[in-house]
Rosetta silent file (secondary structure, phi, psi, omega in degrees, C-alpha in Angstrom):
SEQUENCE: XXXXXXXXXXXXXXXXXXXXXXXXXXXXXXXXXXXXXXXXXXXXXXXXXXXXXXXXXXXXXXXXXXXXXXXXXXXXXXXXXXXXXXXXXXXXXXXXXXXXXXXXXXXXXXXXXXXXXXXXXXXXXXXXXXXXXXXXXXXXXXXXX
SCORE:     score description
SCORE:     0.000 S_00000001
   1 L     0.000  134.252 -176.447  114.384  152.210   14.462 S_00000001
   2 L   -70.371  135.388  177.559  111.058  150.556   13.549 S_00000001
   3 L  -121.628  120.162  168.677  111.472  147.796   11.014 S_00000001
   4 L  -129.728  112.686  177.121  108.336  146.546    8.998 S_00000001
   5 E  -106.224  130.478 -177.265  109.026  144.177    6.229 S_00000001
   6 E   -84.046  121.068  175.382  106.088  143.067    3.966 S_00000001
   7 E  -114.998  122.722  179.296  106.288  139.351    3.107 S_00000001
   8 E   -73.127  118.671 -177.828  104.382  138.163    0.193 S_00000001
   9 L   -91.009    2.209  179.492  102.513  134.862    0.994 S_00000001
  10 L  -111.100  179.852  179.093  101.631  134.283   -2.692 S_00000001
  11 L   -95.956  -11.715 -179.115  103.616  133.329   -5.788 S_00000001
  12 L   -89.125  150.846  169.275  102.342  136.513   -7.638 S_00000001
  13 L   -70.723  148.355 -173.471  103.874  139.953   -7.340 S_00000001
  14 E  -120.684  125.581 -179.861  101.654  142.389   -5.277 S_00000001
  15 E  -109.319  123.094  179.122  101.788  146.069   -6.352 S_00000001
  16 E  -103.028   90.966 -168.068  100.967  148.475   -3.470 S_00000001
  17 H   -62.748  -37.706 -174.037   99.748  151.615   -5.314 S_00000001
  18 H   -71.740   -3.442  172.384   99.165  153.482   -2.043 S_00000001
  19 H  -115.583   49.421  177.149  102.958  153.092   -1.349 S_00000001
  20 L    60.860   33.856  176.436  104.270  154.546   -4.539 S_00000001
  21 L    54.968   35.407  170.561  103.427  151.417   -6.479 S_00000001
  22 E   -62.334  128.432 -177.803  106.106  149.393   -4.574 S_00000001
  23 E   -95.728  131.918  171.128  106.243  145.829   -5.672 S_00000001
  24 E  -101.805  110.953 -177.874  106.367  142.962   -3.131 S_00000001
  25 L   -59.576  151.193  169.499  107.697  140.016   -5.271 S_00000001
  26 L   -49.344  131.431 -176.503  105.982  136.675   -5.232 S_00000001
  27 L    56.664    7.455  178.142  107.188  134.639   -2.294 S_00000001
  28 L  -119.340 -163.563 -175.840  109.347  137.390   -1.522 S_00000001
  29 E  -144.143  169.895  179.796  109.624  140.429    0.693 S_00000001
  30 E  -150.275  130.503  171.495  110.401  144.170    0.874 S_00000001
  31 E   -79.390  104.705 -173.759  111.360  146.464    3.729 S_00000001
  32 H   -68.590  -32.081 -177.661  108.741  149.070    3.802 S_00000001
  33 H   -71.030   -4.772  174.807  110.512  151.175    6.496 S_00000001
  34 H   -70.885  -23.672 -170.709  113.377  151.760    4.142 S_00000001
  35 L  -127.077  -21.307 -165.954  111.036  154.162    2.173 S_00000001
  36 L  -137.468  148.647  177.740  107.907  154.856    4.174 S_00000001
  37 L   -84.655  170.770 -176.821  107.180  155.985    7.812 S_00000001
  38 H   -62.797  -37.933  179.528  104.906  153.757   10.129 S_00000001
  39 H   -65.261  -40.779 -179.056  102.042  156.290    9.455 S_00000001
  40 H   -73.214  -28.115  174.026  102.305  156.067    5.710 S_00000001
  41 H   -77.457  -32.195  173.700  102.266  152.148    6.002 S_00000001
  42 H   -76.562  -17.091  179.508   99.273  152.345    8.180 S_00000001
  43 L   -93.465    8.115 -170.845   97.440  154.572    5.866 S_00000001
  44 L   -96.061   97.740 -169.930   98.030  152.321    2.938 S_00000001
  45 H   -70.105  -30.431  179.308   94.604  150.818    2.337 S_00000001
  46 H   -63.805  -44.010 -178.378   95.796  148.409   -0.518 S_00000001
  47 H   -56.616  -52.997 -176.658   98.375  147.087    2.019 S_00000001
  48 H   -61.893  -34.980  178.354   95.725  146.568    4.662 S_00000001
  49 H   -67.794  -37.864  176.135   93.493  144.723    2.197 S_00000001
  50 H   -66.482  -32.536  175.411   96.200  142.386    1.233 S_00000001
  51 H   -72.534  -42.456  177.472   96.836  141.629    4.950 S_00000001
  52 H   -57.498  -46.135 -177.531   93.047  141.001    5.476 S_00000001
  53 L   -72.281   -5.311 -175.240   93.189  138.617    2.557 S_00000001
  54 L    78.855   12.639  175.561   96.176  136.776    3.910 S_00000001
  55 L   -79.610  -24.305 -175.229   98.413  137.735    1.069 S_00000001
  56 E  -135.254  141.483  164.157  100.882  139.871    3.005 S_00000001
  57 E  -124.174  169.979  174.392  102.187  139.478    6.614 S_00000001
  58 E   -98.815  149.585  164.779  104.667  141.743    8.445 S_00000001
  59 E  -129.171  134.164 -174.860  108.101  140.741    9.803 S_00000001
  60 L   -93.898   25.424  173.893  109.545  143.159   12.411 S_00000001
  61 L   101.846  -18.936 -177.359  113.077  142.395   11.407 S_00000001
  62 L  -131.260  -29.239 -175.903  113.431  139.278   13.596 S_00000001
  63 L  -151.510  145.293  177.470  110.332  137.233   13.401 S_00000001
  64 E   -65.869  131.007  170.803  107.247  136.809   11.051 S_00000001
  65 L   -87.046  157.108  175.755  104.087  138.247   12.652 S_00000001
  66 L   -79.596  168.333  172.236  100.714  136.387   12.120 S_00000001
  67 H   -55.063  -41.439 -177.179   97.922  137.927   10.029 S_00000001
  68 H   -68.786  -41.422  174.950   96.192  139.044   13.152 S_00000001
  69 H   -60.340  -38.743  172.677   99.387  140.636   14.490 S_00000001
  70 H   -58.723  -40.944 -175.909   99.964  142.283   11.118 S_00000001
  71 H   -66.379  -27.100 -178.730   96.465  143.635   11.213 S_00000001
  72 H   -62.696  -26.437  177.049   97.148  145.297   14.619 S_00000001
  73 H   -81.925  -40.485 -171.514   99.664  147.516   12.646 S_00000001
  74 H  -106.964    1.170 -177.166   97.593  148.289    9.681 S_00000001
  75 H   -56.312  -39.955 -173.477   94.201  148.130   11.266 S_00000001
  76 H   -58.250  -19.100 -179.835   93.513  151.891   11.718 S_00000001
  77 H   -87.591   -6.014  177.718   92.724  152.267    8.020 S_00000001
  78 L   -56.632  -50.339 -176.319   89.929  149.839    7.902 S_00000001
  79 L  -121.485    4.446 -170.759   87.142  152.035    8.892 S_00000001
  80 L  -123.891  164.654 -179.239   88.764  155.473    9.477 S_00000001
  81 L  -101.546  163.657 -176.697   90.067  158.365    7.408 S_00000001
  82 H   -52.734  -42.015  178.559   93.593  159.774    7.860 S_00000001
  83 H   -63.008  -26.717 -177.489   92.173  162.623   10.044 S_00000001
  84 H   -78.698  -26.977 -176.294   90.460  160.030   12.286 S_00000001
  85 L   -78.496  121.479  175.637   93.819  158.273   13.208 S_00000001
  86 L   -96.234  106.040  174.251   95.434  159.516   16.382 S_00000001
  87 E  -120.346  114.459 -179.237   99.173  158.924   16.271 S_00000001
  88 E  -102.594  129.120  173.573  100.955  161.129   18.924 S_00000001
  89 E  -105.704  145.054 -176.577  104.704  161.268   18.799 S_00000001
  90 E  -165.102  165.382  177.382  106.849  161.853   21.818 S_00000001
  91 L   -88.504   -3.761 -179.689  110.038  160.989   23.459 S_00000001
  92 L   -86.401  163.973  172.167  108.059  159.427   26.288 S_00000001
  93 L  -104.008  129.239  177.041  106.691  155.826   26.859 S_00000001
  94 L   -65.410  142.527 -177.405  102.997  155.734   27.443 S_00000001
  95 L  -131.017 -177.645  176.561  101.839  154.552   30.886 S_00000001
  96 L   -59.824  -13.393  177.219   98.546  154.012   32.744 S_00000001
  97 L   -77.230  -15.821 -175.253   98.275  157.605   33.556 S_00000001
  98 L   -86.824   97.359 -178.955   97.906  158.463   29.797 S_00000001
  99 L  -133.901 -161.323 -176.153   94.109  158.177   29.523 S_00000001
 100 L   -69.824   -6.190  175.448   91.019  159.828   28.300 S_00000001
 101 L  -130.529   33.268 -168.616   91.667  162.852   30.463 S_00000001
 102 L   -93.633   44.872 -176.626   95.449  163.209   30.434 S_00000001
 103 H   -76.142  -13.497  177.395   95.792  166.709   29.251 S_00000001
 104 H   -67.506  -48.952  178.101   97.940  167.616   32.160 S_00000001
 105 H   -59.997  -62.154  179.695  100.711  165.261   31.370 S_00000001
 106 H  -112.762    4.896 -178.394  101.075  165.513   27.631 S_00000001
 107 L    69.704   25.097 -173.137   98.640  167.996   26.803 S_00000001
 108 L  -148.313  150.329  173.463   96.441  165.439   25.053 S_00000001
 109 L  -114.164  151.585 -179.612   93.714  163.054   25.867 S_00000001
 110 L  -122.753  151.027  176.338   93.533  159.573   24.434 S_00000001
 111 L  -116.790  172.893  172.529   90.846  157.129   23.339 S_00000001
 112 L   -53.469  142.656 -179.836   90.821  153.405   22.593 S_00000001
 113 L    68.790   12.785  165.859   92.820  152.875   19.381 S_00000001
 114 L   -75.870  151.841 -175.919   94.958  155.998   19.851 S_00000001
 115 E  -117.383  137.981  166.015   98.580  155.456   18.797 S_00000001
 116 E  -120.732  128.028  175.736  101.731  156.759   20.457 S_00000001
 117 E  -109.005  110.405  178.125  105.053  156.516   18.610 S_00000001
 118 E   -66.387  122.764 -175.886  108.266  156.968   20.646 S_00000001
 119 L   -79.629  -11.616 -179.873  110.466  159.185   18.446 S_00000001
 120 L   -90.722  -41.466 -172.420  113.722  157.879   20.049 S_00000001
 121 L   -99.107  -22.084 -177.542  113.171  154.141   19.836 S_00000001
 122 L    85.679   -3.712  179.576  110.554  154.009   17.126 S_00000001
 123 L   -57.807  142.403  177.217  108.233  151.767   19.213 S_00000001
 124 E  -109.592  120.359  175.762  104.521  152.052   18.330 S_00000001
 125 E  -118.511  139.063 -172.227  101.886  151.672   21.078 S_00000001
 126 E  -118.604  136.486  179.016   98.083  151.235   20.852 S_00000001
 127 E   -88.659  120.052 -176.880   95.691  152.199   23.645 S_00000001
 128 E   -92.617  -22.286 -179.398   93.482  149.272   24.404 S_00000001
 129 E  -155.788  125.734 -176.185   91.637  150.840   27.331 S_00000001
 130 L  -103.888   25.302 -173.232   91.425  154.591   28.178 S_00000001
 131 L   -61.405  129.130  175.752   89.982  154.176   31.612 S_00000001
 132 L   -51.389  120.955  178.887   91.011  157.202   33.718 S_00000001
 133 L    85.595  -14.182 -175.417   93.931  156.286   35.838 S_00000001
 134 L  -137.434   31.079 -178.081   94.116  152.786   34.455 S_00000001
 135 L   -57.539  151.434 -177.273   94.761  153.119   30.674 S_00000001
 136 E  -124.407  126.387  176.517   96.231  149.942   29.018 S_00000001
 137 E  -114.250  127.679  169.712   98.948  150.444   26.314 S_00000001
 138 E  -115.718  143.334 -176.393  100.095  147.582   24.155 S_00000001
 139 E   -83.829  135.428  179.996  103.169  147.722   21.967 S_00000001
 140 E  -119.731  -16.608  171.914  102.483  146.881   18.483 S_00000001
 141 E  -134.135  121.885 -178.815  105.782  147.622   16.848 S_00000001
 142 L   -68.582  147.461  179.455  108.996  146.711   18.897 S_00000001
 143 L   -76.955  151.722 -179.141  111.557  149.365   19.413 S_00000001
 144 L  -123.524  124.806  173.315  114.760  149.096   17.473 S_00000001
 145 L   -93.689    0.000    0.000  118.059  150.572   18.865 S_00000001
């Protein structure tokens, strides 16, 4: 199971209206994945703005992520709409054959910044390079068993 904990880096409470007005207490934290999917968390524009401002970082359940690492999770909402975000769910793990012309393997082609979430482990992967036959996928949220 994926764990994403929002950690408030300020002394003031932060209200995330895009996530049902959940409150991240000043200098405190809240486990977002207790109530929201990774997709809902990624689509929360106000959460992304707080991360960009350095007010919130993520913890994956074992370690605090840097602001930059936290942005790799929330980044899709910066300049895209919900319909522009590609999050493909599957029981498989993406590999280098999953590229811009991979309709044979999974019935879908991928582009840079496409996301794949493994439905068994919860791991979330982002396509960094969609070169045919040599795609590069980086894990942005570790799997939780």
